[in-house]
C-alpha positions as a printed Julia matrix, in Angstrom:
128×3 Matrix{Float64}:
 -30.87  -25.3   -3.47
 -32.43  -26.62  -0.29
 -32.33  -23.89   2.66
 -29.95  -24.84   5.54
 -31.85  -25.04   8.94
 -30.57  -22.96  12.07
 -27.92  -25.56  12.99
 -26.78  -25.62   9.64
 -26.18  -22.33   9.41
 -24.29  -22.21  12.2
 -22.06  -24.61  11.47
 -21.15  -23.29   7.81
 -20.42  -19.56  10.21
 -18.29  -21.85  12.76
 -16.44  -23.58   9.73
 -15.37  -20.14   7.86
 -14.64  -18.75  11.28
 -12.2   -21.83  11.61
 -10.67  -21.63   8.17
  -9.67  -17.93   8.75
  -8.39  -18.66  12.06
  -6.17  -22.06  11.0
  -4.98  -19.81   7.93
  -3.49  -17.46  10.43
  -2.03  -19.9   12.07
  -0.11  -22.0    9.55
   0.98  -18.34   7.65
   2.55  -15.98  10.31
   0.67  -12.32   9.85
   3.05   -9.51   9.46
   5.18   -8.82  12.38
   4.5    -5.54  12.7
   0.79   -6.67  13.87
   2.2    -9.65  16.19
   4.47   -6.96  17.63
   2.13   -4.4   18.46
  -0.35   -6.82  19.82
   2.2    -8.26  21.89
   2.45   -4.54  23.08
  -0.95   -4.59  23.96
  -0.56   -7.86  26.02
  -2.65  -10.11  23.15
  -1.13  -13.53  22.74
  -1.4   -13.78  18.94
   0.09  -17.71  19.38
  -3.61  -18.05  21.04
  -5.25  -15.95  19.48
  -7.72  -15.75  16.23
  -7.69  -13.5   13.69
 -11.61  -13.44  12.09
 -10.41  -11.25   9.63
  -7.02   -9.73   8.2
  -6.93   -7.58   5.1
  -3.38   -6.41   4.0
  -2.81   -3.75   1.87
  -6.41   -3.15   0.84
  -6.61    0.37  -1.77
  -7.75    3.32   0.28
  -7.45    1.67   4.0
  -4.65    1.14   6.53
  -2.33   -1.44   5.45
  -3.53   -3.94   8.13
  -7.16   -3.57   8.57
  -9.41   -6.32  10.91
 -10.41   -8.29  13.73
  -8.48  -10.48  16.64
 -10.07  -12.71  18.96
  -7.57  -12.91  22.36
  -7.45  -15.96  24.3
  -9.2   -13.65  27.03
 -12.31  -13.38  24.5
 -11.71  -10.27  23.85
 -12.76   -8.75  20.38
 -10.01   -6.38  18.76
 -10.68   -4.09  16.0
  -7.56   -2.48  14.48
  -6.42   -0.2   11.82
  -2.52   -0.08  11.59
  -0.78    1.94   9.09
   3.14   -0.22   8.79
   6.48    0.32   6.61
   5.73   -1.44   2.99
   6.7    -4.54   4.13
   5.18   -4.76   7.31
   7.72   -5.16   9.75
   7.46   -1.82  11.22
   4.15    0.21  13.05
   4.11    3.81  11.44
   0.74    4.33  12.73
  -2.28    3.28  14.8
  -5.48    4.12  13.18
  -7.52    1.78  15.96
  -6.85   -0.31  18.43
 -10.06   -0.83  20.04
 -11.96   -3.34  22.33
 -15.57   -4.12  20.35
 -16.31   -6.94  22.32
 -19.87   -5.06  23.6
 -20.4    -5.16  19.64
 -21.03   -9.22  19.85
 -23.59  -11.02  19.78
 -22.53  -13.69  22.23
 -26.15  -14.7   22.81
 -25.8   -18.97  21.84
 -29.94  -18.49  21.01
 -31.35  -15.95  18.87
 -34.49  -16.32  17.85
 -34.05  -17.76  13.7
 -30.72  -17.63  13.46
 -29.38  -19.63  16.49
 -26.36  -18.72  17.94
 -24.31  -15.31  17.2
 -21.39  -14.61  15.31
 -19.41  -14.06  18.42
 -20.54  -16.75  20.48
 -19.38  -18.92  17.56
 -16.16  -17.33  17.08
 -15.7   -17.89  21.01
 -16.88  -21.8   20.32
 -14.36  -21.71  17.67
 -11.22  -20.17  19.45
 -11.92  -22.58  22.41
 -11.84  -25.38  19.98
  -8.7   -24.42  18.42
  -6.98  -23.6   21.31
  -7.76  -26.52  23.03
  -6.57  -29.05  20.17
  -3.35  -27.17  20.48
């Protein structure tokens, strides 16, 4: 198998981000998450979910990362009822934008994950 060049690796990463984002655009995330995000000013209709784990053993019921339309990365851990309709406990809702690699040019890897995610967010919202 031939190793991918930097541009191919970046395109593969963008495609993985795009698949996750489009999946959650087509399949509504849990109501408790949408409601809480809205209460925090995050428009999930224009945001993308970079990761959303539901009912992972040993973790809060909803864990993941959201990229808002304002290009802020939010890490969350939310405990809900078993049907994910109401919030029981917010363990984390934290802006982690400063932790992201937003550079478009990194030696050996090309664009950082954060930069790729922002590109996907912009592309998806432009197409909407």
